N, C-alpha and C positions, 0 to 999 in steps of 0.2 A: 147582582153578576149576571143574570141571564141575556140581557142586553148586551153586553159585553165580550161575550161567548163569539170565536171565531170557530169552535170546533163543535161539533154536536153526532153525538153517538146515536146510533137509532138499531132498535132492538127489535125483531118480534120476538113477541111471548107467546109460547100456546102450554098448559100445563107445567109451568114451571114454581110452582108452591116451594118444591124441596129445593131449587139453585139458584132462585133469581138473586136471595137476601148474599149471597157469597159472592155471586155476576158485581152486584153493585159497588159493595164492598169493595172487590178486586179492581174495580174500575175509578173506585172515589182514590185508594192509595196509588192508584197507577198514575195517577194523572198531573202535569208539572205542569200545565195554559190552564187557565179557565175551559171550560165543558159544559153543558145540557145534554143528556141522556133523554133522548124520546120510549118511552117507550110503548110498540104498537100491538096492540093484547084483540087475541084471535079468536074469541069464545070458548076463551077453558073450561073444563069442566072442574075443576080444583080453583080454589083459592087464592089463583098467582095474584090476582089483582092487588089486596087485603096483605097478602103476605109482600107484596114490592112496594103498597104505599108506609105501610111499617117499617122495612129496608134504607127504604128515603128519608124516613125521621133521622136516622140515624148516621146519615154521611151530607158530606160536604156541596158535594154536587149534587144539585139540582136536576130535579128527576119529572120529566111527565109523561102522562098516561094518553094514550092513545087511543079511545076504546072504542 
């Protein structure tokens, strides 16, 4: 699916452990067209990346991490 996506959602993340799962879930539920989400990590001091990776496993929209 990622190859046929015309919509890319780019989200910078920094210390978003408490909100990233909800953000990704809401995006996934809102999309009508195929899309891909890019998370741009900025050296968080909390476990934002592991939280995002876990949340990404539970949604249909592909999520790519750029660390």
